[in-house]
C-alpha positions as CSV (number, residue, x, y, z in Angstrom):
1,M,-24.5,171.0,68.5
2,A,-26.5,172.6,65.5
3,K,-26.7,169.0,63.9
4,K,-27.8,167.8,67.3
5,R,-30.5,170.4,67.2
6,K,-31.5,169.5,63.8
7,K,-31.7,165.9,64.2
8,S,-33.9,166.5,67.8
9,A,-36.2,168.7,65.4
10,K,-36.4,166.2,62.7
11,S,-37.3,163.6,65.2
12,I,-39.8,165.7,67.1
13,Y,-41.5,166.4,63.5
14,T,-41.6,162.5,62.7
15,K,-43.2,161.8,66.0
16,V,-45.8,164.6,65.8
17,T,-46.4,163.8,61.7
18,S,-47.0,159.8,63.0
19,T,-48.9,160.9,65.8
20,V,-51.3,162.9,64.1
21,L,-51.8,159.9,61.2
22,L,-52.2,157.8,63.9
23,I,-55.0,160.1,65.3
24,I,-56.6,160.4,61.8
25,V,-56.7,156.6,61.2
26,A,-58.2,156.0,64.6
27,V,-60.9,158.5,63.9
28,A,-61.5,157.1,60.2
29,L,-62.0,153.6,61.5
30,F,-64.2,154.8,64.6
31,F,-66.2,156.2,62.2
32,F,-66.5,153.3,59.7
33,V,-67.1,150.8,62.6
34,N,-70.1,153.1,63.8
35,D,-71.1,153.4,60.3
36,R,-71.4,149.7,59.9
37,F,-72.1,148.3,63.3
38,L,-72.3,150.5,66.4
39,K,-74.6,153.1,64.8
40,I,-74.6,155.2,68.0
41,D,-77.4,158.1,68.2
42,G,-75.9,161.5,68.1
43,I,-72.4,160.5,66.3
44,P,-72.6,161.6,62.6
45,T,-72.0,158.9,59.9
46,S,-68.9,159.5,57.6
47,N,-71.6,160.6,54.9
48,E,-72.7,163.3,56.7
49,I,-69.5,164.6,57.7
50,I,-68.7,164.7,53.8
51,I,-71.6,166.6,53.1
52,F,-71.3,169.1,56.1
53,F,-67.6,169.8,54.3
54,G,-69.6,170.4,51.1
55,G,-69.6,166.8,49.7
56,G,-72.4,164.7,48.5
57,I,-74.6,163.9,45.4
58,K,-75.3,166.7,43.4
59,P,-78.5,167.2,42.0
60,L,-78.9,167.6,37.9
61,V,-81.6,169.8,37.9
62,K,-82.6,172.9,39.6
63,P,-86.5,173.6,40.8
64,Q,-88.3,174.6,37.6
65,E,-90.6,177.8,37.5
66,N,-93.0,176.1,35.9
67,G,-94.0,172.4,36.0
68,A,-92.3,169.6,38.0
69,V,-89.1,167.6,38.3
70,V,-89.3,164.1,39.4
71,H,-85.9,162.5,40.9
72,F,-85.4,158.8,41.1
73,I,-82.4,158.8,43.5
74,D,-80.0,156.2,43.1
75,V,-79.8,154.6,46.8
76,G,-78.9,151.2,46.0
77,Q,-80.9,148.2,46.0
78,A,-83.8,150.6,47.7
79,D,-86.2,153.0,46.6
80,C,-86.4,157.0,47.0
81,E,-88.1,159.2,44.8
82,L,-88.5,163.4,45.0
83,I,-91.0,165.4,43.5
84,V,-89.9,169.3,43.1
85,T,-92.5,171.9,42.0
86,K,-92.0,175.9,42.3
87,N,-93.6,175.9,45.6
88,Y,-94.0,172.1,46.9
89,N,-91.7,169.1,47.7
90,I,-92.7,165.6,48.1
91,L,-90.4,162.8,49.3
92,I,-91.4,159.4,48.3
93,D,-89.6,156.5,50.6
94,S,-86.0,157.2,51.8
95,G,-83.9,153.9,51.1
96,T,-81.9,152.2,53.9
97,E,-80.3,153.4,56.7
98,D,-76.8,152.9,55.4
99,D,-77.3,155.2,52.4
100,I,-79.3,158.1,54.0
101,G,-76.2,160.1,53.8
102,N,-76.1,160.5,50.1
103,L,-79.9,161.2,50.2
104,L,-79.3,163.9,52.7
105,G,-76.5,165.1,50.5
106,Y,-78.6,165.2,47.7
107,L,-81.5,167.3,49.4
108,R,-79.2,169.8,50.6
109,F,-77.8,170.3,47.0
110,Q,-81.4,170.4,45.9
111,D,-81.8,173.2,48.6
112,I,-84.7,171.5,49.7
113,Q,-85.9,173.5,53.2
114,K,-89.1,171.7,53.9
115,L,-91.1,168.7,52.8
116,D,-94.6,169.4,52.4
117,L,-95.4,165.7,52.0
118,V,-93.6,162.5,52.8
119,I,-95.1,159.3,51.3
120,C,-93.7,156.0,53.4
121,T,-95.3,153.2,50.9
122,H,-94.6,150.5,53.3
123,P,-91.9,149.6,56.2
124,H,-89.5,147.7,54.9
125,A,-85.9,149.1,55.3
126,D,-85.1,149.4,51.7
127,H,-87.8,151.9,51.7
128,I,-87.9,153.6,55.2
129,G,-84.8,152.4,56.9
130,G,-83.3,156.2,57.0
131,M,-86.5,158.0,57.0
132,Y,-86.1,158.8,60.7
133,K,-82.7,160.6,59.6
134,I,-85.0,162.6,57.3
135,L,-87.5,163.4,59.8
136,M,-84.9,164.4,62.3
137,N,-83.3,166.9,59.7
138,Y,-86.5,168.3,57.8
139,K,-89.9,170.0,58.7
140,V,-92.5,167.6,57.7
141,D,-96.0,169.0,57.2
142,K,-97.7,165.7,56.3
143,L,-96.7,162.0,56.4
144,I,-98.8,159.4,54.4
145,M,-98.5,155.3,55.5
146,P,-100.4,152.3,54.9
147,E,-102.8,151.3,57.7
148,I,-101.2,148.0,58.5
149,P,-102.8,145.3,61.0
150,V,-100.8,145.7,64.6
151,D,-99.7,141.9,64.6
152,M,-97.7,142.8,61.3
153,L,-96.1,146.1,62.2
154,P,-92.2,145.5,62.0
155,E,-90.4,145.6,65.4
156,T,-87.3,146.8,63.8
157,L,-85.2,149.6,65.4
158,Y,-85.7,151.9,62.4
159,Y,-89.1,151.5,62.5
160,T,-89.1,152.4,66.0
161,K,-86.7,155.3,65.7
162,M,-89.1,156.8,62.6
163,M,-92.3,156.5,64.9
164,A,-90.5,158.1,68.0
165,E,-89.5,161.0,65.6
166,I,-93.0,161.3,64.2
167,K,-94.3,161.5,67.8
168,L,-91.7,163.8,68.9
169,K,-92.2,166.3,66.3
170,N,-95.9,165.9,66.4
171,I,-96.0,165.4,62.4
172,D,-99.5,165.0,60.9
173,V,-99.7,161.4,60.1
174,L,-102.6,160.3,57.6
175,Y,-103.3,156.5,56.5
176,A,-103.1,156.3,52.8
177,G,-107.0,156.1,51.7
178,V,-108.3,155.6,48.1
179,G,-108.9,158.6,46.4
180,D,-107.1,161.1,48.4
181,R,-105.6,164.1,46.7
182,F,-103.1,166.6,47.4
183,V,-103.2,169.7,45.4
184,V,-99.8,171.1,44.6
185,D,-100.8,173.8,42.0
186,E,-104.0,174.6,39.6
187,D,-103.2,171.4,37.3
188,T,-100.7,169.4,39.7
189,F,-101.6,167.1,42.1
190,I,-101.1,163.7,43.8
191,E,-103.6,161.2,44.2
192,I,-103.5,158.0,46.4
193,L,-104.7,154.9,44.6
194,A,-104.1,151.9,47.0
195,P,-103.6,150.1,49.1
196,G,-107.6,149.4,49.0
197,G,-107.8,147.2,52.1
198,N,-106.1,145.4,54.9
199,N,-106.5,141.8,54.4
200,Y,-102.9,140.8,53.2
201,N,-100.3,138.7,54.6
202,D,-97.2,140.5,52.8
203,L,-96.2,143.9,53.7
204,N,-95.5,144.7,50.2
205,D,-99.1,144.1,49.1
206,F,-99.9,147.2,51.8
207,S,-97.6,149.7,49.4
208,V,-98.9,152.7,48.9
209,V,-99.5,153.4,45.1
210,A,-99.6,157.3,44.3
211,K,-100.2,158.9,40.7
212,F,-98.6,162.2,40.6
213,I,-100.1,164.7,37.5
214,D,-98.8,167.4,36.2
215,G,-100.7,168.9,33.7
216,T,-100.8,166.3,30.8
217,N,-98.0,164.3,32.3
218,S,-98.5,161.7,34.6
219,F,-96.2,159.5,36.9
220,L,-97.1,156.1,39.0
221,F,-95.2,155.1,42.1
222,T,-95.7,151.6,43.0
223,G,-93.6,150.7,46.0
224,D,-93.3,146.9,46.1
225,L,-96.4,146.2,44.6
226,T,-96.9,142.6,43.9
227,S,-99.0,140.7,41.4
228,L,-101.8,140.1,44.1
229,S,-102.3,143.7,44.9
230,E,-101.7,144.7,41.1
231,K,-105.0,142.4,40.2
232,H,-106.8,144.2,43.2
233,L,-106.0,147.8,41.8
234,I,-107.2,146.4,38.6
235,E,-110.1,145.2,40.0
236,S,-110.9,148.5,41.8
237,G,-111.4,150.6,38.5
238,V,-109.4,153.4,39.2
239,D,-107.4,155.2,36.5
240,F,-103.7,154.3,36.3
241,D,-102.8,154.8,33.1
242,V,-99.8,157.0,33.3
243,D,-96.6,158.3,31.2
244,V,-93.9,157.2,33.5
245,L,-94.0,154.2,35.7
246,K,-91.8,153.5,38.7
247,V,-91.4,149.6,37.9
248,G,-92.6,147.8,41.4
249,H,-90.4,145.8,43.6
250,H,-87.4,146.6,41.9
251,G,-88.3,144.5,38.9
252,S,-88.9,141.5,40.5
253,A,-90.8,138.7,38.2
254,G,-93.6,138.6,41.1
255,S,-94.7,142.0,39.8
256,S,-95.4,143.9,36.9
257,S,-98.0,141.5,35.5
258,S,-98.8,141.7,31.8
259,E,-102.5,142.4,33.1
260,F,-100.9,145.4,35.1
261,L,-99.1,146.7,32.2
262,E,-101.6,146.6,29.6
263,K,-103.6,149.1,32.2
264,V,-100.6,151.3,32.7
265,T,-99.3,151.6,29.2
266,P,-95.9,153.5,30.2
267,K,-93.9,155.3,27.6
268,I,-91.1,155.5,30.2
269,A,-90.1,152.9,33.0
270,V,-87.7,153.4,35.7
271,F,-86.3,150.6,37.9
272,E,-84.2,151.2,41.1
273,V,-81.9,148.7,41.9
274,A,-78.3,148.2,42.8
275,E,-75.5,147.0,40.5
276,I,-74.9,144.0,42.5
277,N,-77.9,142.3,44.0
278,Y,-79.0,139.0,45.3
279,Y,-82.1,138.8,43.6
280,G,-81.3,139.1,40.1
281,H,-83.3,142.5,39.8
282,P,-84.3,143.3,37.3
283,R,-85.7,140.4,35.9
284,S,-85.6,139.9,32.2
285,E,-89.5,138.7,32.2
286,V,-90.4,142.3,33.2
287,F,-88.5,144.0,30.3
288,E,-90.2,141.6,28.1
289,R,-93.5,142.4,29.6
290,L,-92.9,146.2,29.2
291,E,-92.1,145.9,25.4
292,Q,-95.2,144.0,24.9
293,A,-97.0,146.6,26.6
294,G,-95.6,149.2,24.3
295,C,-92.6,150.5,26.1
296,T,-89.3,150.4,25.3
297,E,-87.6,153.5,26.9
298,Y,-86.3,152.4,30.6
299,Y,-83.9,153.7,32.9
300,V,-82.1,151.7,35.7
301,T,-80.3,153.5,38.6
302,S,-77.5,150.8,38.6
303,R,-76.5,151.8,35.1
304,D,-78.0,155.5,34.9
305,G,-77.3,156.6,38.2
306,N,-79.8,159.4,39.5
307,I,-82.5,159.9,37.0
308,V,-84.4,163.1,36.6
309,I,-87.6,163.5,34.7
310,I,-88.5,167.3,34.0
311,S,-92.0,168.0,33.3
312,D,-93.5,171.3,31.8
313,G,-97.1,170.2,32.0
314,E,-96.9,168.9,28.5
315,N,-93.5,167.6,27.5
316,L,-91.3,165.2,29.2
317,R,-87.4,165.6,29.4
318,V,-85.0,163.0,31.0
319,E,-81.6,163.5,32.4
320,T,-79.4,160.9,33.9
321,E,-76.3,161.1,36.0
322,K,-74.1,159.0,33.8
323,S,-75.2,160.7,30.8
324,V,-74.4,164.0,31.9
325,S,-71.1,162.8,33.2
326,S,-70.0,161.1,30.0
327,A,-71.2,164.5,28.1
328,A,-69.0,166.7,30.5
């Protein structure tokens, strides 16, 4: 009798264990399918669930008492930068919808409570694909985007969702105007340098170009600026000679012309690309042009992971995810 009870208990335990495992597999499969294909509103992504339980990408550096920290966040073949000062947070682009969970985790561990300024450089998926999720999760004071002719505006779901969220949250939207300046501190501000017009056929040419100044240190964020819009920026006469360049269009051969780099003269260049991409970015020609312009220090997210540049107003220090990991 005791043997029968023992056997029965073991059988029940086996059935319960199998059922639980089956449920776990089914739930995991559902979230995977939803992440990749269904994308049902209101259903959290697997990354968001991981973040909820304390996972996600942890930033390398906490906010500084003085100066600024500029984060080039690894979001694959996409762009995303975060500027953090003692009292001000600026987000430039968001990467794609698929990688937004990583960005939300990064912002969480950076202890970002609100975004004072968001810049959407241009409406391509690899720059603003996940922006609607950012607007859903954070209070945003101001949002800057380029003014694009109506017939060129995308009809994509991610863009529609972003615009709907802007309307729902009543976010203050400003069209990028050359010379617009947003003061962060006495010697810290961000200034809009482009686009200077709307007579373009390519959305990349509408990229918002922003120059960030912290004391004597300077950064240039270029979106997917092409050689054509670079030429127009040169002709505008604005000053874009900086210390750090976020290389345009992920290091495409059609960007970062020699004439442009001669004006920028960067000390440090940052490429945001995926390890495996179909475009062959960053292109070898761009590295050659950078060297000709005197820039030999460069970082690539596919190789270095998250890249963080710390400014104290006078000096710059670079830390990368991979270098920190290897040193640990």
